[in-house]
C-alpha positions in Angstrom: 132.5 92.9 81.3 129.1 91.5 80.4 129.3 88.7 83.0 130.9 90.9 85.6 128.1 93.6 85.3 125.3 91.1 85.5 126.9 89.1 88.3 127.3 92.3 90.3 123.6 93.1 89.6 122.6 89.7 90.8 124.8 90.0 94.0 123.3 93.4 94.8 119.8 92.1 94.3 120.5 89.1 96.6 122.0 91.5 99.3 118.8 93.6 99.1 116.7 90.4 99.8 115.2 90.4 96.2 113.9 86.9 95.3 112.1 87.9 92.2 112.3 90.9 89.8 111.0 91.8 86.4 111.7 94.9 84.4 110.2 95.5 80.9 107.0 95.2 79.0 104.4 93.1 80.8 101.0 91.7 79.6 98.3 89.6 81.3 99.9 86.5 79.9 103.3 87.4 81.3 101.7 88.3 84.6 100.2 84.8 84.7 103.6 83.2 84.1 105.4 85.4 86.6 102.7 84.7 89.2 103.1 81.0 88.6 106.9 81.2 89.1 106.4 83.3 92.3 103.9 80.9 93.8 106.3 77.9 93.0 109.3 79.7 94.6 107.3 80.6 97.8 105.9 77.1 98.0 109.3 75.6 97.7 110.5 77.9 100.5 107.7 76.5 102.7 106.1 80.0 103.0 102.9 80.0 105.1 99.9 79.7 102.8 98.1 82.7 104.2 101.3 84.9 103.7 101.8 83.4 100.2 98.2 84.4 99.2 98.7 87.9 100.5 102.0 88.4 98.7 100.6 87.0 95.5 97.5 89.2 95.7 99.6 92.3 96.1 101.9 91.2 93.3 98.9 90.8 91.0 97.3 94.1 91.9 100.6 96.0 91.3 101.3 94.2 88.0 97.8 95.0 86.8 98.3 98.6 87.7 101.4 98.7 85.6 99.5 97.1 82.7 96.6 99.4 82.9 98.2 102.7 83.9 101.8 102.9 82.7 102.4 105.8 80.2 104.8 103.4 78.4 102.3 101.2 76.7 101.8 99.5 73.4 98.2 98.8 72.3 96.5 99.2 69.0 93.2 101.0 69.0 90.4 98.6 69.9 92.8 96.0 71.1 93.2 97.0 74.7 93.0 93.4 75.8 96.4 92.9 74.0 98.0 95.8 75.9 101.6 95.5 77.0 103.0 98.1 79.4 106.4 98.8 80.7 107.3 98.8 84.4 109.3 97.1 87.1 108.0 94.7 89.8 110.1 93.2 92.5 109.4 90.8 95.4 111.8 90.3 98.3 112.2 89.7 101.9 113.5 92.1 104.5 113.6 91.6 108.3 111.5 88.5 108.1 108.7 90.1 106.0 108.0 90.0 102.3 107.8 93.2 100.3 106.5 93.9 96.8 107.7 97.0 94.9 106.4 98.3 91.6 107.3 101.2 89.5 106.3 102.7 86.2 106.2 105.9 84.2 102.9 107.8 84.3 101.7 111.2 83.1 102.4 114.0 85.5 98.8 115.2 85.5 97.7 111.8 86.8 100.2 111.8 89.7 98.5 114.3 92.0 95.1 112.5 92.1 97.0 109.2 92.7 99.0 110.7 95.4 95.8 112.0 97.1 94.2 108.5 96.9 97.4 106.9 98.3 97.7 109.4 101.1 94.0 108.9 102.1 94.5 105.2 102.3 97.9 105.5 104.0 96.3 107.5 106.8 93.6 105.0 107.6 93.9 102.3 110.3 92.8 98.8 109.5 89.2 99.5 110.6 89.2 102.6 108.4 90.5 100.7 105.4 87.8 98.1 105.8 85.1 100.8 106.0 86.5 102.6 103.0 86.6 99.2 101.1 82.9 98.5 101.9 82.0 102.1 100.9 83.8 101.7 97.5 82.1 98.3 96.6 78.7 100.0 97.1 79.6 102.8 94.6 80.5 102.9 90.9 84.2 102.9 90.0 86.0 106.2 89.5 85.4 107.5 86.0 89.1 107.4 85.2 89.5 103.9 86.6 90.2 100.9 84.3 89.1 98.5 87.0 86.7 98.6 90.0 88.7 101.3 91.9 89.5 98.8 94.6 93.1 97.8 93.8 94.9 100.2 96.1 92.5 99.5 98.9 93.0 95.7 98.4 96.8 96.3 98.6 96.4 98.3 101.8 94.2 95.6 103.3 97.0 93.0 102.9 99.8 95.3 103.9 101.4 94.9 107.4 102.2 98.6 107.5 101.2 101.8 105.6 102.0 101.7 101.9 105.3 103.5 101.0 105.3 105.5 97.7 107.2 108.1 95.8 107.1 110.1 92.6 110.1 111.3 90.6 109.5 113.9 87.8 111.5 112.7 84.8 110.6 115.3 82.2 107.9 117.9 81.6 105.1 115.4 80.9 106.1 112.3 82.9 106.9 111.1 86.4 108.1 107.8 87.7 105.8 106.3 90.3 107.0 103.7 92.8 105.2 101.9 95.6 106.5 99.5 98.2 104.3 97.3 100.3 105.3 95.1 103.2 103.3 92.0 103.9 
């Protein structure tokens, strides 16, 4: 049964165009190793360098969002640099385009502000995304941000179509957040 279950999972992933998938706890070190494997795979497939850079950039931004914002995290007080956080990240190909999907558990009270930011970005055309980016780099990061508040905008700049996202309430306190980006 063990081999059968995992073989079926592999075949289903292949049928969905998935070339790379990680599920579990991720850290900056694991992100580096996964990114290296992704770059090597895409290079061996003779992926256009520009496309490869865009896919890699989106992959890194999404993985960093899991590390920084997942509600399922392990970090001792004062050791945030050693944080590991749980989530799933997948890279694949569909209809001749690459996609990157990430997902993680987050606190429900954080979902509405994130949804508002995503919807604002989703409704911008490329010129609007560029203007929003330039505006954000001139201002201080959002107070609740663990980065420069540019990650979602960076992802949108590299996307070939509006970002897809969804939220699934899983209990009274938590929701599962998922985002898919085509490049």
